MDAnalysis code that builds the backbone (N, CA, C; Angstrom):
import MDAnalysis as mda
import numpy as np

u = mda.Universe.empty(198, n_residues=66, atom_resindex=np.repeat(np.arange(66), 3), trajectory=True)
u.add_TopologyAttr("name", ["N", "CA", "C"] * 66)
u.add_TopologyAttr("resid", np.arange(1, 67))
u.add_TopologyAttr("resname", ["MET", "SER", "VAL", "SER", "GLY", "LEU", "CYS", "GLU", "ILE", "CYS", "GLN", "GLN", "PRO", "ASP", "VAL", "GLU", "HIS", "GLY", "CYS", "ASP", "ARG", "CYS", "GLY", "GLN", "LEU", "VAL", "CYS", "GLU", "ARG", "HIS", "TRP", "ASP", "ARG", "GLN", "LEU", "GLY", "VAL", "CYS", "ILE", "GLU", "CYS", "SER", "SER", "GLN", "VAL", "GLY", "GLY", "ARG", "GLY", "GLY", "GLN", "ASP", "SER", "THR", "GLU", "ASN", "LEU", "PRO", "ASP", "GLY", "VAL", "ASP", "THR", "PHE", "ARG", "PHE"])
u.atoms.positions = np.array([
    [0.767, -1.155, 0.206],
    [-0.063, -0.107, 0.030],
    [0.930, 1.166, -0.084],
    [0.654, 2.218, -0.808],
    [1.317, 3.382, -0.993],
    [0.776, 4.528, -0.364],
    [1.130, 5.184, 0.903],
    [0.494, 6.214, 1.489],
    [1.740, 7.404, 1.641],
    [0.879, 8.677, 1.954],
    [1.545, 9.886, 2.023],
    [2.030, 10.482, 3.506],
    [2.864, 11.226, 3.867],
    [2.795, 11.388, 5.126],
    [4.180, 11.286, 5.661],
    [4.370, 11.487, 6.682],
    [5.359, 11.333, 7.649],
    [5.308, 9.770, 8.358],
    [6.316, 8.972, 8.786],
    [6.500, 8.170, 9.469],
    [6.217, 8.444, 11.031],
    [4.790, 7.915, 11.511],
    [4.815, 8.290, 12.925],
    [5.479, 7.874, 14.128],
    [6.391, 7.036, 13.614],
    [7.449, 6.619, 14.563],
    [8.917, 7.559, 14.680],
    [9.239, 7.475, 13.538],
    [11.085, 8.451, 13.121],
    [10.501, 9.621, 12.704],
    [9.589, 9.820, 12.122],
    [9.194, 11.352, 11.471],
    [9.957, 11.158, 9.959],
    [10.337, 10.328, 9.188],
    [10.656, 10.286, 8.215],
    [9.791, 10.254, 7.019],
    [9.972, 10.797, 5.777],
    [8.654, 11.054, 4.674],
    [8.613, 10.067, 3.884],
    [9.403, 9.008, 4.149],
    [9.192, 7.785, 3.073],
    [7.984, 6.816, 3.730],
    [7.070, 7.221, 4.083],
    [6.045, 6.373, 4.557],
    [5.396, 5.296, 3.124],
    [5.518, 3.951, 3.653],
    [4.969, 3.229, 2.725],
    [3.497, 2.238, 3.088],
    [3.409, 2.458, 4.508],
    [2.551, 1.347, 4.996],
    [1.678, 1.877, 6.191],
    [0.642, 1.546, 6.400],
    [-0.235, 1.882, 7.490],
    [-0.498, 0.826, 8.413],
    [-0.433, 0.735, 9.629],
    [-0.826, -0.480, 10.390],
    [-1.995, -0.949, 10.341],
    [-2.625, -2.069, 10.083],
    [-3.392, -2.656, 10.252],
    [-4.264, -2.748, 11.303],
    [-3.642, -2.402, 12.501],
    [-4.083, -2.827, 13.836],
    [-4.615, -1.100, 14.361],
    [-3.445, -0.419, 14.452],
    [-3.628, 0.767, 15.049],
    [-3.666, 2.007, 13.916],
    [-3.529, 1.807, 12.844],
    [-3.897, 2.747, 12.244],
    [-2.245, 3.675, 11.740],
    [-1.309, 3.453, 12.304],
    [0.117, 4.345, 12.144],
    [0.183, 4.448, 11.062],
    [0.807, 5.548, 10.233],
    [1.544, 5.534, 8.900],
    [3.126, 5.301, 9.315],
    [3.717, 4.374, 8.747],
    [5.014, 4.149, 8.875],
    [5.709, 3.686, 7.944],
    [7.062, 3.888, 8.069],
    [8.313, 3.547, 6.831],
    [8.278, 2.142, 6.713],
    [9.311, 1.610, 5.888],
    [9.603, 0.412, 5.581],
    [10.291, -0.506, 7.170],
    [11.090, 0.642, 7.404],
    [12.068, 0.418, 8.666],
    [11.246, -0.238, 9.621],
    [9.884, 0.450, 10.230],
    [9.127, 0.173, 11.149],
    [7.910, -0.444, 10.949],
    [8.083, -1.368, 9.859],
    [7.222, -2.226, 9.286],
    [7.559, -3.868, 9.600],
    [6.264, -4.464, 10.323],
    [6.698, -5.980, 10.189],
    [5.735, -6.650, 8.976],
    [6.500, -7.038, 7.984],
    [5.854, -7.404, 6.925],
    [5.170, -8.728, 7.106],
    [5.462, -9.465, 7.674],
    [5.290, -10.758, 8.243],
    [3.937, -11.052, 8.841],
    [3.679, -9.983, 9.739],
    [2.172, -9.419, 10.456],
    [1.437, -8.699, 9.815],
    [2.006, -7.687, 8.943],
    [1.227, -6.682, 8.584],
    [0.758, -5.610, 9.239],
    [1.634, -5.366, 10.387],
    [1.495, -4.123, 11.407],
    [2.922, -3.506, 11.668],
    [2.682, -2.217, 12.339],
    [4.074, -1.550, 12.715],
    [4.731, -2.192, 14.050],
    [5.814, -2.035, 13.801],
    [6.883, -2.392, 14.880],
    [6.224, -2.379, 16.552],
    [5.495, -1.222, 16.928],
    [5.111, -1.251, 17.913],
    [3.771, -2.073, 18.445],
    [3.140, -2.424, 17.428],
    [1.894, -3.538, 17.863],
    [2.342, -4.680, 17.480],
    [3.504, -5.046, 16.710],
    [4.140, -6.405, 16.520],
    [4.580, -6.657, 17.960],
    [5.364, -5.708, 18.650],
    [5.754, -6.611, 19.861],
    [4.632, -6.550, 20.892],
    [3.818, -5.620, 20.765],
    [2.264, -5.904, 21.807],
    [1.866, -7.453, 21.256],
    [1.987, -7.991, 20.353],
    [0.953, -9.317, 19.937],
    [2.044, -10.455, 19.780],
    [3.274, -10.040, 20.189],
    [4.487, -11.214, 20.376],
    [5.069, -11.229, 19.151],
    [5.128, -10.651, 18.182],
    [5.941, -10.508, 16.963],
    [7.333, -10.159, 17.116],
    [8.321, -9.864, 16.259],
    [9.668, -9.481, 16.655],
    [9.790, -8.393, 16.548],
    [9.004, -7.233, 16.537],
    [9.151, -5.949, 16.816],
    [10.063, -5.482, 15.854],
    [9.995, -6.049, 14.699],
    [10.748, -5.802, 13.272],
    [12.281, -5.825, 13.403],
    [12.788, -6.894, 14.317],
    [14.207, -6.918, 14.635],
    [14.249, -8.494, 14.479],
    [15.518, -8.746, 14.283],
    [15.814, -10.154, 14.428],
    [16.274, -10.581, 15.809],
    [16.037, -11.576, 16.122],
    [15.890, -11.980, 17.490],
    [17.548, -11.666, 18.056],
    [18.702, -11.824, 17.302],
    [19.749, -11.663, 17.740],
    [20.757, -10.250, 17.156],
    [20.063, -9.441, 16.644],
    [20.481, -8.315, 16.081],
    [21.016, -7.503, 17.388],
    [20.643, -7.303, 18.610],
    [20.795, -6.500, 19.467],
    [21.898, -7.132, 20.558],
    [22.158, -8.393, 20.086],
    [23.097, -9.178, 21.131],
    [24.431, -8.743, 21.067],
    [25.380, -8.939, 21.749],
    [26.899, -8.724, 21.778],
    [27.322, -9.780, 21.224],
    [28.442, -9.676, 20.584],
    [29.239, -10.601, 19.455],
    [29.411, -11.801, 20.444],
    [28.825, -13.087, 19.938],
    [29.239, -14.270, 20.152],
    [28.267, -14.672, 21.508],
    [27.294, -13.748, 21.633],
    [26.291, -14.168, 22.539],
    [24.944, -14.619, 21.852],
    [24.381, -15.962, 22.474],
    [23.033, -15.874, 21.720],
    [21.764, -15.761, 22.267],
    [21.999, -15.632, 24.012],
    [20.901, -15.327, 24.615],
    [21.252, -14.399, 25.747],
    [20.403, -13.852, 26.262],
    [20.341, -13.046, 27.369],
    [19.790, -13.686, 28.323],
    [20.600, -13.582, 29.722],
    [20.414, -14.305, 31.131],
    [19.728, -13.029, 32.061],
    [18.667, -13.469, 32.415],
    [18.258, -12.206, 33.696],
    [17.965, -13.040, 34.965],
])
């Protein structure tokens, strides 16, 4: 879907999607293609939040322990 406006998360002008859950206009970076929702909604419904599971881990670490 092509829409016009600013990404409601990062304010960049390259908006390409409208969230099916909350209606926010978001850019590709803040879109969870698999679920068809923005990353904020994705994290609320148990999705990836737009990120790979190991993307924010330090080198050589597979999981965090709490």
